[in-house]
N, C-alpha and C positions, 0 to 999 in steps of 0.2 A: 504494500500500500504506500502510495506517495503522499508525503505531507506537503500541503500547499500553504504558503503564507500570502495573505492578501495585504497589499500595501496600498493605502489610499493616499493619493497626492493631494495636498491642500496648498492653496496659494498662501504665501505669508501675509499676515494682516498688514494693511497699509499703515505706515506710521502716521501719527497725528500731524495734520497740516498746521503750519505756523505762518504768521505774517512775515513776508519776505521784503517786498518793496511797497512803498506807500507815498502818496501825496494826499494828505488829509486836509480838512478844513483849516486847521492851524491858525497862524497869524498871517497878516498881510492882506492886501486887498483881494477881493474875490470877484467873480464874474462868471460868464458862461458864453459859449459859442453854439450857434445853431448847427446841429448835426447834418441837416439836409443841405443848407446853404454852403457850408464850408467843406463838404465832402470832396475827396476822401479826407477824413479827420482822424487823428490818432495821437499816440504818445509813445515815445521810445522808453525802454527800461533795460536794466541789466540785472538779471537774477543772481542771487548769491547761493541759491539752492539748486540741486540738479533735477528736481521734479516740480512741475507746475500743476497744482491741484485745482485751484479756481481763481477767478479774477472778479473784482467788484469795480464798477464805475458809478460815479455820482451824476445822475441825470435828473432833470425836472422838465415839466412842460410849461409852456408859456400860457398865461391865463386867457389869451384870446382863442385858444383852441377849444375843441369839443370837450365839455366837462361831463358828458354822459358816462357814468361808471361802467357801463357795459361795453364801451368802445375798446377794442383789442388792438394793440400795437405789437409789431414784431421787429426785433433788432437782431443783427448779426455782429458778433464780436470775433474778430480773427486775430491770430498772432502770426507774424512773419519774422524770419530771421533777417540778419543785416544785408543779405543779398536780395531780399524781397520774396524769397520762397515761402510759401504757406507752410506753417508748422501745424496749425490746428484751427478750427473755428467751431463756434456754437451758435445756435439760434435760440432766442428766448422771446416768448410772447407774454404780454402782461396787460392788465386793465388799467384804465385811468386812475382808479383808486390806489394803485400801487406806486404811482409816480405823482407826488403832490406838486404844488406850486413851488415849495421849497424843495431842495434836492433830496433824493433818496438813493441809497446804494442798491444797485441791481447786481445780482450774482450770476456768473456764468461758470458752470462746473466743467472742468477740462479733464477730469479722471486721469491724473498722473501722467502728464506729458513730459518726456525727457527734454531737458534744456541744458545748455552749457553755461555754468556760472561765469559771470564776467563778460559774456558775449552780449551784443546789443540785439534786442528784439523790439518789435513794434506792435502795439495794440491798435486795431482799427475798428472803429464803431461805425456801423452801416445800418441805415434804415431800410428794412424790407417792406414793411407796411406801417405807416403812421398817417392817419387821416388828417391830422392837423399839420401846419407848416413849421411848428416851432418846438421840436424836441431839443433841449439844451443840455450840453455837457459842461458841468461846472469846472472852473479852474481857480487856481490860487495865484495871485499876482506877486508873490514874494520871490525875489531873484534867487534866494537860497532854498526854495521849496524842494527841489529835487536835483541833485547833482549828477545823477546817472542816466539822464535822458532829456529829451526836448519834446515840446508839443509839435504837432503836424497839422497844418491847415491847407486845404485844397492840394494835398499831396506834397507840400513843401515844408521841410523841417524849419522851425523858428529858432534860430540860434543867436539872435541879437542879445547883447548883454541886458540883464534885467528882465528877461522873458519870464513868462509864467508857465505853469504846468497844469495839465488836466488832473482832476481828482480821480485816483485809482488806487487799488490795493491788489497785490498779488500774494497768494498763499501757496505754500509748497512744503517740501521736505527733501532731504538728501538720503540716498541709499548707497 
């Protein structure tokens, strides 16, 4: 009689994600840019961890837009490397009540995307369906807001001294 041993393979549990890169509300002047008008719109960043778990962006809608809470909006957030190659993207739908007149953090889950610490990546926010004209991405006008990247308007990096940065947070971990 043969003895069989059954081995069950299990994936290692994912380490807990931690905040990696951030431009938060902080100090300094604030403002926002229209995501549709300034498209393609983005923000570069340099991760310090080798896995990207999720990203948050701070958006709001302008009060002149449709305020019906049943209205659905759809956004795409994509990440590219410094050569412009697509690394990953996610699509997120939400209702008006999830994005108030003051900004709100929208989360895009990227499920553990490998990235290279210290390399430059870009976040690109794109409107797929937004019935109103004024979805706004909040920014911080402090020249020291974020030293590892620059904002991008209409596809052009803004590198002028004293420039501002879009509000975003990246979360990840290293393995």
